[in-house]
N, C-alpha and C positions, 0 to 999 in steps of 0.2 A: 437547903437542898438535903434530901435524905441520903446520907452516905451509907453504902452497903459495907457494913463492918464484917471482920472475919467470921464472927459467930453466925451472922445471917447467911453467909455463904454456905456454910455447912448445915445449918438448920434447914434452909428452904431447899438447897441442893439435894440433900439426902432424902428428904421427904418426897422428892419427885421421882425417885427411882427405888426399884426393889433391890434387895440384897445388901442393905446398909445397916439393918437394925443392930447387928452385933456390934459394930463400930460405934453407934450411938450409945448403946447399953453400957459399953465398956469405957465410955468417956467419963472421967471423974476429975472435978465436978463438970456437969453438963454445960455450964455457962462459961467455961474457960477452956474451950478447944483451941488449940494452937494453930497459928498460920501453917506451919509446917505440915501438921496433919491434914488440915483442910486441902491444901493444894498439892499434896503428895499423894493423894488417893485418887485413883482414876474414876471411881464412882462419884466423888465430889466434883470432878471436872465435868463428867457428863451430866450431873445435876446441875451445875452452873450453866452449861450450854442449854439445857432444858428450860432453866429459869429465864434465861435471855429470851427465848421464844415465847415463854409464858406470860411475859410482860404485857403482851397484846391483850391478855384477858385479866390483867391485874386490877383494872379499873375501867368504868364506862368511857372515861376520857380517851382511853386507849383503843376503844373499839367502836361503840355505838356513836359516840360524839365525833370521833375521828371521820367516820363515813357519813353520818346524817347531818352533823353540825353545819357544814358548808352549804347544804341545801336550805336549812332553816335560816341562816344568815342572809341568803340571798332570795331568790324568787322561785325556787322549785317547790317548796313546802311551806305550809303555814299551819298554826296551831289549830287542832281539832277540838275534840270535846274536853280534853284535859288541859294541863298546863305544862306538858313536857316540852322543854326547849322554848318556852314562852319568852324568856329574856333574850333568846337568840333571834327568835322571829321579830321581836321588837327592837332588836339592836341596841338594848339598853346599855348605858355608860357601864364600863368594867364588866362587860359580859361577852366573852368570846370562847373559843374551843381549846384554848391552850393554857390559860393560867392554872387550871387544876391538873393538867397533864405534866407540867414542868418536872415535878419530882420523879414521875414514873419514867419519863424520857431520859432523864439523867441517870436513873437507876439502871435503865437498859444500856446506856453508854458506858457506865461503870462495869456492868457484866462483861460488855465486849472488851473493855480495857484490861480486865483481870485475865481473860482467855488470851489476850494478845500478849501480855507482859508478866503475868502472874504465875504462869504454869512452868514448873521445872522441866528440864529435859528428862526424857525417858519415863514420865508418868503415863502418858498414853503414846501409842504408836505414832511415828512421824506422819503417816499418812492421815490418821484422824486429826492430829494437831494442825496440820496444814488445812484441813477441811474446816476445822472449828475457827481457825484464824480468818479464812474467807468469809464465813458466815458473820464473824464478829465485825469485820471491816464493813460488810454490808449494813448490819444492824446499827452501827454507829452512824454510818452515812444516812440511813433512813430517819433515824431519830434526829440528827442534826438538821436535816432538810425540813422536817416537819416543824421543829423549833424555830428555824430562822424565817420560814414563810409565815409564821404565825406572829413573831414578835419584831420583825423587821420588814422593810420593804425589798423588792428585788433589785439587784444591781442596777444602778442608774434610774431607778424608778421612784425616788422620793419626790413628794410633792414640791412644786415650785413656789407654793405660796402657803400661807397658814403657819400654825405652830410647829409643824413637822418638816418644814421647808428644809431641804438638803440633809435630812437625818438619814445617816448610813450605818448606824449600829446594828450588828446582828445579835448573836448570843455568845455565851461562854463556850469555848473549845476546851474540852478535857480529853487528854490522850493518855494520861497515867492513872493507873488503878489506885482507888482508895481502899486499902485493906484494913486500915486501923483509923482511929480518930487522929492519931498522930500525922496521918497522910493528908488529912483535910486542909485545904487552903483556900483563901480568897483569890479569885481571878476576875479580871475585867472582861467586859464584852468586846469581841472582835468586831471589825467592820463585816458587813454583808459579803463583800468580795473575799475577805479572808476566810469565812466560813465556807464559801463555795469552793474555794481552793482546797480546803481540807476535805470536803465531801468528795470531790473529783479524785483526790489523791487516795482516799479510802476505797472508792469504787474501782479504780485501777488496780489496786493491791488486792481487792476481793476477786477480781477477774484472774489475776495471776495465780492466786491460791485455789481457785475453785475450777480451774480448767479440766481437772479429771473427774468432776462430779456433775456433769451435764445431765444425767438421767435422774437426779435425786428429787426434782420438782414434781408438783408445784407446792407441796407442803413443807419443803425445805429450801434453803436459799441455794441457787444455782447460778452459773454464768448468765443465764437468760434473765434471771431476776436482776442481776447487777446491771445488765445492758438496759433493762427496762427503766430502772431508777436513773441510770445515767442519761437515758433519753429525756425523761421528765426534767431532770436537773438542767440539761442544756437547753430545753425548751423555755424553762423559766428565766434563763439568762440570755435568751434570744441567740443563742449559739445554734443556728438553724441546720447548718450543714452537718455538724456533729450530732444533733438531735435526731435527724433523719437516719444517719448511719447506726446509731445506737439502737433506734426503734427497729430497724431492718434486722439487726444482729439479734435482738431479743426475740423477734418473731421466728427467725430461721433456726436459732439454736434451741429454742423451747420445744419445737415439735408441735406447738399449738397452732391453731387455725381459727378464722372467723367462723362463728356459728351461723348455720344456714337459717332461714326464715322459719322453718319448721322447728328448729332447735332452740329458738329464742325463748320460749316458754318454759323450757327446762334448764336453761343456762345457770341459774342459780339454785337448783334443786341439788342438795347434797347428796341425794340417792342415785344421781346420775353424774357421770364424769362431765366436767365443764370443758368443752373443747378449747375455749379461750384462755384457760387459766395459765399464768406464768408464775405468780407467787400468791398463795392463799393461806391464811391462817386457819388450820384445821381445828374445829371445835367439837369436843366430846360432849354430847348432850347430857351424859350422866354426871360429869364433873365440872364442866367448864362453861355451861350455859349462863347467860346473863339473866335468865328467868323472867318473871312477870315484871320486874322492876326496870331492868337495864337492857334487855335484848332488842336487837334490830326489829324483829318481828312484833314484839310487844309494843313498840313505838309506833309501828306503821300498819300492820295488817291483821293482827290477831285479837287484841283486846282493848288497849287504851286509846288507840287512834290519836296519839299525840302530835304526829306529823302526817298532814294530808296533802296530796299533790294538788298544786293551785290550778285553777281553771286556765290561767295563762300558759302553764306548762302543758296541760293537756291539749290546748288549742294549737300548740306548736307542731304537733304530729299530723301527718297526712292520714287520712281516713283509713287507708290500706296499709299502714305501717304495722308490721308483725309485733312491734313492741307495745303498740296501744293496747291491744287485747291481752297481751301476755302479762304486762307489768301493772295494768290498772284494771281492778275488778270492783264489783259492788261491794260496798261496806258491809262486812259480815263479822260478827264476834264469834271466833272460833271457840271460846271458852263457854259461853252460854249457848252456842249453836243457834244463834238467831240473827236474822238481818237487823241492821241498825241504820238509823239516819244520821250517825255521828259525823259523816263526811260532807253532808249537804250544805253545811255553812262555809265550806271552802271551795267547793266546785259544783257545778249545776248537775252533774251526773250522779253524785253521792258515791264518788269513786275513792277507794283506798289505793295505796302504793303496795303492789303485791310482789314486788322484786324479791323480798325477803319473807318467806312463808314457814320457815322452821320445819321442813319436811323430816328432819331427823327426830323431831319431837322435843319436848322440854324447852320450847322457845329457842332452840339452838340453831344458829346459822353460822356457816364459815365466813370469814372476813376476807373478801377478795380485794387484794391491793394492787395487782397488776394483771392485766389481761390484754389480749390481742386488739380488742376494739379500741382501747385507749392508744395502743402503739400506732394503729392505722391513722387515727385522728392527729397524732403528734407529726407523722409523716406529711399529712395533708398541710398542716400549718407551716411545717418547715419548708415544703416544697413551694408553698405560695411565695416565700421570700427568696429562695434560691433559684427556682425554675419558673415561676409566674403562674398566674390563674389556671391555665389549662392542666398543668401537671397537678395542682392541688385538686382540681375538679375531678380528674381521673381517679385520684385516691379517695376522694369523697364517694365517688359512684361505686367503687369497690365495696365500701362499707353498705351503701344504700341498696345494692343488689342483694346483699345478705340479710337484708331487713324487709325484703318484699317490695322494694320501691324501684321506680325507674330512675333515669339519669337526671341529674340536676339540670334544670332548665331556667334558672334565675339569671340576675344580672352577672356579668363576668369581669367587672371591675375589681381591682385588688381589694378595695374596702368592702365590697359586697360579698366576695368569696370569703374574707376573713370573718365577716358577720355570720355567714352561713356555717362556717367551721365551729364558731362558738355556739351557735344554735344547735349544731349536731352534737357537740360535746354535752350540752345541757340535756338533750334527749337521750342520748346514749349512756352517759355516765351518772345519771341522776342517782343520788343517794350513795355515791361511791367516794365522795371526799373532795370534790373538784370545784363546784360552781362559784363559790365565793372567792377561791384562790385564782380561778381563771379571770375574773373581773379585776382582782387585785393586781395580778402580775402584768396586766395590760394597762393599768392606770385608768380604768374606767370607773365611773361613779356607780355605786352600788345600787342595783335595780331591785325595787321592791314592788309587789303587787297585792292588791286586796280585792276581794270578790264580795259583791253585795248580794246575798241570796234573794232578797226582796225583788230586785228587778233584773237580776242575771247579768249585771255589768261588772267590769274589771277596771280598777283604777290603777295606773302605773305612776310611781314617783320614783325620786332618786336621792340618795345620800351621797354628799360630795366626797370625792376621793381625798380631799385634803382635810377631812374631819377625822374625829376619833375612831370611826367604826372599822377603819382597816389595820388598827394596831391593837393587839391585847396588852393589858397591863401585866407586869411582872408580879409574882407572888409577893404579898406585903412582907412576909417574914424573911424572904430572900433579900429584899432591899434593905430591910432594917438591920440584918445580920452582917451583910457584905458591904463594907464601905467602898469597895471598888465598882459596885454595881449601879449603873446609871439607869433610872427608870425611863420608860418611854415618854415621849411628849404627850400632853393631855393628861398624864396621870401623876406628875411629880408635884 
């Protein structure tokens, strides 16, 4: 694990802010800044906070892979003309969305830990410190949840057969800051249930600390963002009543609303306010874009066409669904300004996924992590368990009406309605980081689809839930370095 040393706190933190040049210039020698200087300077603390947010842009595994990877692993997108995410599309052994993100996620956790326990009294105002603490609790919870859903099964969802039968390990929990190499230590993985207990505790603490900052969103953490993550966390644990309550609170406290059918086409346009946004990572096109190599739009709609919507996904929409015309357009290379057939090998209409179109320029798209559409679908799934199919369908119809669709008219058995909710999540949340994890958290075999452009047919196959595909391997260096770290089944 990359431990954030005291010199890195100062170096990165100060570079992120103005007004700190004099301090850096007067530091002698520059490679020996003391911990006291770093954590007793308000600019450094603000820089550390900025660095915690900036982790989302530190590496593609923290942004593009986070959002697009789960679609590639499952049945939403397939490889186009290039090779981007080819290993994910093919579900190759030791190929997942988390191994490369491990260090960045634990760096984010360490930033949070330093803000929570490393800032002396009086360096920043009590009001600001309380706010920073709330943000830090949220960020630690978000990082832990992404880690545990990648490297472990959900509580009670370990396979009953195969090499991973009964496996219940999650990830390492770190709540103390690493300020120096002397602070670094080896820790064991906690059980999945223990990790979820920590996540819930952090989110409850975040809500307590952030209660005075409800108007700061969507580009900063707010109580609504904490409630949204709490809703997702409860859904993964099948705590349905709590999931419904948290999702309702997230919507009401955010001030956000479902986009209308006419607004769907501009929902992800950064030049227009997203009416559904609860927590979004703001990307500056001048300094923070992933560019032609790693950006969301570069992978999907502007140049490389590395991930193309499957015919199976496109066929799942009703013909009058507002999302169909808004998010799927004819394949067009924005760099050469020419139409291209690069998408025709994946779907019959030669359609690209146009959800991310870099309206800001420089291949820059904001990263939307929580929005109202997801919360409504969490409510629907939760209500199915607590109140039955009718209540779930009513919530589904709320979303459908905002996508230009009439009421759901399919079968009303509990299984049929759950299948429809999952299908709606697939349509609504495509390329937002969900599909693979939706199948995993419910213990379903991994659905894969292939399109044959020669005859226009689609073949569906499945990878078993008890196979290697649902667990990532831990980074080799971590396992070799830490004698307490147990590798996942299939990879040891």
